RONUNU-419520 format. One line per field, with one value per residue (C-alpha): residue number from 1; chain; x, y, z. Coordinates in steps of 0.5 Angstrom, whole numbers, m for minus. Example, Ala and Ser with C-alpha at 12.3 -4.5 7.8 and 13.67 -1.06 7.14 Angstrom:
2
num: c(1,2)
chaine: c(A,A)
X: c(25,27)
Y: c(m9,m2)
Z: c(16,14)
***
This chain:
208
num: c(1,2,3,4,5,6,7,8,9,10,11,12,13,14,15,16,17,18,19,20,21,22,23,24,25,26,27,28,29,30,31,32,33,34,35,36,37,38,39,40,41,42,43,44,45,46,47,48,49,50,51,52,53,54,55,56,57,58,59,60,61,62,63,64,65,66,67,68,69,70,71,72,73,74,75,76,77,78,79,80,81,82,83,84,85,86,87,88,89,90,91,92,93,94,95,96,97,98,99,100,101,102,103,104,105,106,107,108,109,110,111,112,113,114,115,116,117,118,119,120,121,122,123,124,125,126,127,128,129,130,131,132,133,134,135,136,137,138,139,140,141,142,143,144,145,146,147,148,149,150,151,152,153,154,155,156,157,158,159,160,161,162,163,164,165,166,167,168,169,170,171,172,173,174,175,176,177,178,179,180,181,182,183,184,185,186,187,188,189,190,191,192,193,194,195,196,197,198,199,200,201,202,203,204,205,206,207,208)
chaine: c(A,A,A,A,A,A,A,A,A,A,A,A,A,A,A,A,A,A,A,A,A,A,A,A,A,A,A,A,A,A,A,A,A,A,A,A,A,A,A,A,A,A,A,A,A,A,A,A,A,A,A,A,A,A,A,A,A,A,A,A,A,A,A,A,A,A,A,A,A,A,A,A,A,A,A,A,A,A,A,A,A,A,A,A,A,A,A,A,A,A,A,A,A,A,A,A,A,A,A,A,A,A,A,A,A,A,A,A,A,A,A,A,A,A,A,A,A,A,A,A,A,A,A,A,A,A,A,A,A,A,A,A,A,A,A,A,A,A,A,A,A,A,A,A,A,A,A,A,A,A,A,A,A,A,A,A,A,A,A,A,A,A,A,A,A,A,A,A,A,A,A,A,A,A,A,A,A,A,A,A,A,A,A,A,A,A,A,A,A,A,A,A,A,A,A,A,A,A,A,A,A,A,A,A,A,A,A,A)
X: c(146,150,147,152,150,143,144,148,143,137,134,131,125,124,126,120,122,121,122,118,112,113,120,116,112,117,121,115,114,121,123,130,136,138,145,149,144,147,142,144,144,142,140,138,138,131,130,138,136,129,133,138,133,131,137,141,148,147,151,148,151,151,155,154,158,153,147,152,153,146,144,150,146,140,143,146,140,135,140,142,149,155,157,150,149,155,155,159,160,163,161,156,158,166,165,168,166,170,164,158,151,145,140,140,134,134,128,129,136,134,129,135,140,140,137,143,147,141,145,151,146,145,152,153,148,151,157,155,150,152,149,142,142,136,135,129,126,121,120,118,114,110,105,100,103,97,99,106,109,117,121,120,126,127,123,125,127,130,126,125,120,120,116,117,119,124,127,126,130,135,136,135,139,143,137,130,124,121,115,111,106,103,105,99,101,106,108,103,103,106,100,99,105,110,111,116,120,124,129,134,142,143,150,152,150,145,149,155)
Y: c(m488,m492,m498,m503,m500,m501,m508,m510,m508,m511,m504,m507,m505,m505,m513,m516,m523,m525,m524,m518,m520,m515,m518,m526,m523,m521,m527,m531,m527,m526,m527,m529,m533,m531,m528,m523,m520,m515,m513,m507,m506,m512,m513,m520,m522,m525,m522,m524,m532,m531,m529,m535,m539,m537,m538,m532,m531,m526,m521,m519,m513,m508,m504,m507,m513,m516,m516,m519,m525,m525,m526,m532,m535,m535,m537,m543,m545,m545,m549,m544,m544,m540,m540,m538,m532,m529,m523,m517,m511,m505,m498,m499,m492,m494,m501,m504,m511,m516,m515,m511,m514,m516,m514,m509,m509,m504,m504,m499,m497,m491,m489,m490,m486,m478,m475,m471,m477,m479,m476,m481,m487,m486,m485,m492,m495,m494,m496,m503,m505,m508,m505,m508,m510,m508,m503,m506,m500,m501,m494,m493,m490,m486,m481,m478,m481,m478,m471,m472,m468,m470,m470,m464,m461,m462,m468,m473,m480,m485,m487,m481,m481,m482,m481,m484,m477,m477,m483,m482,m475,m479,m484,m480,m481,m487,m491,m492,m493,m501,m500,m498,m501,m502,m509,m513,m515,m511,m513,m511,m504,m502,m502,m497,m494,m498,m497,m502,m499,m502,m498,m501,m498,m496,m497,m489,m484,m479,m473,m477)
Z: c(m120,m125,m129,m126,m119,m121,m123,m116,m112,m116,m117,m125,m124,m132,m132,m135,m134,m141,m149,m151,m155,m160,m162,m162,m167,m171,m171,m173,m179,m181,m188,m191,m186,m180,m179,m174,m169,m164,m158,m155,m147,m146,m140,m137,m144,m146,m153,m154,m152,m157,m162,m161,m161,m168,m171,m170,m168,m162,m159,m152,m150,m144,m139,m133,m132,m127,m133,m137,m132,m131,m138,m138,m132,m136,m143,m140,m135,m142,m146,m151,m154,m152,m160,m161,m155,m152,m147,m148,m143,m147,m149,m154,m157,m157,m158,m165,m166,m171,m176,m177,m176,m180,m175,m169,m165,m160,m155,m148,m150,m154,m149,m143,m146,m145,m151,m152,m154,m159,m166,m163,m163,m170,m172,m167,m171,m178,m176,m173,m179,m185,m192,m193,m185,m181,m175,m171,m166,m161,m160,m153,m148,m153,m150,m153,m159,m163,m163,m165,m158,m158,m151,m148,m145,m138,m138,m133,m135,m136,m141,m144,m149,m156,m162,m169,m172,m167,m170,m177,m176,m172,m178,m184,m190,m188,m187,m191,m187,m189,m183,m178,m174,m167,m165,m163,m155,m150,m143,m138,m137,m143,m148,m153,m151,m157,m164,m168,m173,m179,m182,m188,m187,m194,m197,m197,m194,m198,m201,m200)
***
């Protein structure tokens, strides 16, 4: 089943109906001026709208046209300007914006793609984020995270389980780790299954 089919048929059990508590917490403590932000796999766009309300110039990217329409309906209903929050329907891996972003917020996007696409995810993040820009990954779902076990071959998904070491390996040499912590609040049923990772893009790839 495609993502568009899921949205058009209303098979969106992952849609929590509100911005992620960890993002609200992050924005409350954010230092520095807001700039250009990207939310890949934005869906209904609750997180994109939360970023826009905090002053960010936001692009909500999704592969499904129905999701983009849902985002625009919510944006208009909430009185958020289309100048500060816009929808783009495109393939994240092939999309080239006019300018790179200062912030990418990734939640339930990395865990939703097939594991063999993760290296392409890292390549795209390097291309989409400006030097000195920030990638924030809400790493989910983390199961048995005390043992550090990575995704197991053949494990069903999406979502495909993640671990900070998986993300570290993907961004190594291109991003510097700037923080890793467990959020103080989560959507119901996701408690203890999330970690926030913050990564700063280098100006050059390590080793040239």
